[in-house]
C-alpha positions in Angstrom: -2.0 -19.8 -8.1 -1.9 -16.1 -8.8 1.3 -14.7 -7.9 1.9 -11.8 -5.3 2.7 -8.3 -7.1 4.3 -5.5 -5.2 2.2 -2.5 -5.5 4.0 0.1 -3.4 6.5 0.6 -0.6 6.6 3.1 2.5 9.3 3.7 4.9 8.3 3.8 8.6 9.6 6.7 10.4 12.4 6.4 12.9 14.2 3.6 11.3 11.2 1.2 11.7 11.7 -0.4 8.4 10.1 -0.7 5.0 6.3 -1.5 4.4 5.4 -3.3 1.6 1.9 -3.3 -0.1 1.3 -6.4 -2.1 -1.6 -7.8 -4.0 -2.9 -11.1 -5.3 -6.1 -10.8 -7.3 -8.5 -9.3 -4.9 -6.4 -9.9 -1.7 -4.0 -7.3 -0.2 -1.2 -7.9 2.4 0.9 -5.4 4.1 4.4 -6.8 5.2 7.2 -5.5 7.2 10.1 -7.3 6.2 9.1 -11.1 6.1 6.2 -10.5 8.7 2.7 -10.0 7.4 1.0 -7.2 9.6 -2.2 -7.6 8.0 -4.2 -9.3 5.3 -7.5 -8.3 3.8 -8.8 -11.8 4.2 -8.5 -11.7 8.1 -10.3 -8.9 9.6 -12.5 -10.8 12.5 -10.4 -9.4 15.7 -9.8 -6.0 14.2 -13.6 -5.6 13.9 -14.2 -6.9 17.4 -12.2 -4.2 18.5 -14.8 -1.7 17.5 -17.7 -3.8 18.5 -16.4 -4.6 21.9 -15.4 -1.0 22.5 -18.8 0.3 21.5 -20.7 -1.9 23.8 -18.8 -0.4 26.6 -19.6 3.2 25.6 -23.1 2.4 24.3 -24.9 4.8 26.7 -22.4 7.8 26.2 -23.9 10.8 24.3 -22.4 12.2 21.1 -19.3 9.6 21.5 -15.8 10.6 20.2 -13.7 7.5 19.3 -9.9 7.6 18.5 -8.5 4.8 16.5 -4.8 4.4 16.6 -3.6 2.9 13.3 -5.5 3.1 9.9 -4.4 -0.3 8.6 -6.8 -1.8 6.1 -9.8 0.0 7.6 -11.4 -2.9 9.4 -11.9 -1.3 12.8 -12.9 2.0 11.1 -15.4 0.4 9.1 -16.9 -1.5 11.9 -16.9 1.5 14.1 -19.0 3.4 11.4 -21.6 0.7 11.7 -21.8 0.5 15.3 -21.6 4.2 16.4 -24.4 6.7 16.1 -24.6 9.3 13.4 -23.6 12.0 15.9 -20.3 10.1 16.6 -17.1 11.4 15.8 -14.1 9.1 14.8 -10.7 10.5 14.8 -7.9 7.9 13.1 -4.3 8.7 13.8 -2.2 7.3 11.1 1.7 7.5 11.2 2.5 6.7 7.7 1.0 9.0 5.1 1.4 6.2 2.3 -1.2 4.1 4.2 -3.8 6.8 3.8 -2.8 7.0 0.3 -3.3 3.5 -0.3 -6.8 3.6 1.4 -7.8 6.1 -1.4 -5.8 4.4 -4.2 -5.1 0.4 -4.7 -7.1 -0.5 -1.9 -10.1 1.9 -2.3 -12.4 -1.2 -2.9 -11.5 -2.7 0.7 -12.2 0.4 2.4 -15.4 1.2 0.6 -15.2 4.9 1.1 -15.2 4.7 5.0 -12.2 7.1 5.2 -14.6 9.8 3.6 -17.6 9.4 6.0 -18.5 12.6 7.4 -18.0 11.2 10.9 -14.3 10.6 10.3 -11.1 12.9 10.7 -7.8 11.4 9.5 -4.8 12.9 11.4 -1.5 11.7 9.9 1.1 11.6 12.5 2.0 9.7 15.8 -1.4 8.8 17.8 0.8 9.1 21.1 0.7 12.8 20.4 -2.9 13.0 19.8 -3.5 11.0 23.4 -0.8 13.3 25.2 -2.5 16.5 24.0 -5.9 15.4 25.3 -7.8 15.7 28.5 -11.0 14.0 28.8 -11.5 14.2 25.1 -12.5 10.5 24.0 -14.9 8.1 25.1 -13.0 5.3 23.4 -9.4 4.9 22.4 -8.4 1.9 20.3 -5.0 1.0 19.7 -3.9 -1.2 17.0 -0.4 0.3 16.0 1.7 -2.6 16.2 1.5 -6.4 16.8 0.9 -5.8 20.3 2.2 -4.2 23.5 5.7 -5.2 22.7 6.9 -2.7 19.9 7.5 -4.6 16.7 7.7 -1.9 14.0 8.7 1.1 15.9 10.4 1.3 19.2 8.5 4.5 20.1 5.3 2.3 20.3 6.6 1.1 23.3 6.0 4.4 25.1 2.2 4.1 24.2 2.2 0.7 26.3 4.2 1.7 29.2 2.9 2.6 32.5 3.4 6.6 32.0 1.9 6.0 28.4 -1.1 4.2 29.8 -1.8 7.1 32.3 -1.8 9.5 29.6 -4.4 7.4 27.9 -6.4 7.3 30.9 -6.2 11.1 31.3 -7.2 11.4 27.7 -10.4 9.4 28.5 -13.7 10.8 29.6 -15.3 9.2 32.8 -16.1 5.4 32.1 -14.3 5.6 28.8 -12.3 2.5 27.6 -8.9 2.0 26.1 -8.9 -1.1 23.9 -5.9 -2.7 22.6 -5.1 -5.4 19.9 -2.5 -8.0 20.1 -1.5 -10.8 18.2 -0.7 -12.7 21.6 -1.1 -12.5 25.2 0.9 -10.5 27.4 0.6 -10.8 31.2 3.0 -7.9 32.1 0.9 -5.5 30.1 -2.3 -6.8 31.8 -0.3 -5.7 35.1 0.7 -2.4 33.6 -2.9 -1.4 32.7 -4.0 -2.1 36.2 -1.0 -0.1 37.6 -2.1 2.7 35.3 -5.7 2.7 37.1 -7.6 0.7 34.7 -10.4 -1.9 35.3 -9.3 -4.6 32.8 -10.9 -7.4 30.7 -8.6 -9.6 28.6 -10.6 -11.3 25.8 -9.6 -13.9 23.3 -10.9 -13.4 19.6 -10.5 -15.2 16.2 -8.5 -13.7 13.4 -11.1 -14.7 10.9 -14.8 -13.3 10.7 -15.8 -16.9 10.5 -14.5 -17.7 13.9 -11.6 -19.6 12.8 -7.8 -18.7 12.5 -5.3 -17.8 15.1 -6.5 -16.4 18.4 -5.7 -12.8 19.1 -6.2 -10.8 22.4 -8.1 -7.6 23.0 -7.7 -5.7 26.3 -10.6 -3.6 27.3 -9.3 -1.3 30.1 -12.2 1.0 31.5 -11.9 4.2 33.3 -14.1 3.7 36.1 -15.4 6.6 38.2 -17.4 6.3 41.3 
């Protein structure tokens, strides 16, 4: 078997630990300590995040989507396939090295999606992008951690608090959707979404594009207006 090779490392802000980019043949893995955050072979649920979000804003004119977390670009690539040519996608990525990896060692995985004319990459905390917005986005997609319980960074907990979710609702246009990826269910988070004023769907999706692998959870929280 081909051994894993360490390609690069990056320090998470605020004492979040060290990210490690590893490669084995054409396969890539991003690790935090002993935990694998993402793998280039498993993109099904991240792609579903974009597809399911677009389904709920399909009728919106010139949609603007905010993606929290660049990762390996699975959600971004899927969004570019789904969204019209007059759409805009803003990607908030906290770790500059992840953006560099997209244009460097993982360029083949990203397939040029970060350079699409519809895409703007903003290096920094997606929470600040949300807080500074009022009715700016048709969809906000959050895949910045392993789910609503912050694993990589305590500050992520603020995004998933009732106050943080209300900020997200404020940042959405009428009938916009907040979509949140998680590795596991979380009944308390469902309750917080409802407390923040969203109409909530909780969906189960497979990690693999072939319909196999672990089951992940995606919340679709819609800002319904009368």
